[in-house]
C-alpha positions, 0 to 999 in steps of 0.5 A: 267795267270800271276800268273801261269807263275810266279809260273812256274819259281820257283824251289826247288834245294836240296843237301846234306850238311855234318853236320860238314860244317853246321857252316861254311855254315851258319856263325856266326849269319847266316851271310854267308847264309844271304849274299848268299840269299841276293846276289842270291835273293833265299830262303835257308833252312837247315833242318834235313836229314830223315835217317842220322845224318851225313848229312843235307838237304839244300833247295834253292828256286828261279828261275833257274838263281837265284839258279845257282847264289846261287850254284856258291856263295856256291862253291866259299865258298867251293872249290871242291878241299878243300871240296870234300865231298860237291858235291852240287849234286841235290837230288830232281829230279824235279822243285818245280812247277811240281813233275811229274806223279810219278807212284808207283815204284815197288822197293818202295812198301814193299811186303809180302813174297811169300811162307812163313808166316810173322808177320803183323798188320792190319792198315786199313780196307776197308771191311772184305775182303779188308784191309791193312797190315804192317810188324812190324818185317821188318827191315825198319819198325822202320824208319816209325815213324821217317819219320812221324816226319820229314814230320810233321816238314817239312810240318807242320811248315808253310813253303811255301811247293809247292801245287800239279800242276793243273790239278792234275793227277792220279798217283802222289805221294804226302804228305797229311794232315790228323789227325794232321799229314802229310803222303805219299799218292797216288792220285787215282782219282781227281774230275772233278773240281780238288777241291778234290782227292780220295787218298790212304795212302801208309804207313798206308793204306786206302782210303779217299777223301781230298780237294786238298788244303790239298795235297803238293808235296813230297820231294825226300828225303821222298821217300827213305823208302819203302811204308809200307802198303800192300793192300790185299784181304782175300782169300777163302771167300765172303759175306754171302749174294748174293749181294756181299757187305760185311755187317757191321756185317762182317766188325765188326767181322773181325775187332774184330778178327784182330785188335790190335795184331800181325797176321800171313799172308800167300799169297795163290794167286793173284787177277787179279789186282795183289793184294795178296789173303791172309790167316790170322791167329791169334796166341793165345799161342799154338793154332791159329784162322784161321780168314778166316774160322772163319768168315764162322763159325760165319755166316758172310761169305761163303767159296769160293774155288779159281780155281788154 
């Protein structure tokens, strides 16, 4: 119990530091920042801002009182009247020990446009009728590779990044370690013992069960880019057999038709849970393959007319 109480006192306070002030902030040989750390008993890190080279992110870790002392020392070094661009305003919303139950913000989820076709790529396959798409021509898409690099740099260099609070709750957005990288994920369902969690990857799609030890609290500056993966159902098709389970052959056929190329997607409706129903087209020169219908033609799906 004592460990938990100590843990709950720890917080992380992050603010944006203009790049031109970094040298003065750190000091020759780290003298200035070392003095602040020593006098306030905090840990201070300066790292890259995920989306602009004009700013850095400064993280202060300690108790509320220790962080307050550090901020006072920084403000004394950088008076507001002389350095109005250094506001010290907090950019992370929550204490280190508890990120809060973050439900998926509507504005953060990149959606497929209604009423028009758009370029997409298949990034994760759940079944032949359930998958995730990215929009490679969307203006925010090029920032995803940079975000991946920054998250790996932040979580992969052995810093004491805070774990998720226990008990882990469904609906929390976190950073998840898999395949040598760290990626944004949503906790879908924690196990009863909280040792494992079913998670959904928000930028690449797909579901996975991971050990809770591989999950970390997400930094607020890693929440600026819209989530890139759109979860979709394939419209107007159902499994060829009556057991309503997609066969391995159907999944392999769909993957063969859709994987590794830019497709055209068109929303034709929405399922009861709000997930879009889409038509997918593979464009080949002047002709195109209607993937939904092609699955039926190949005998691995049946056509289904959705009620209007």
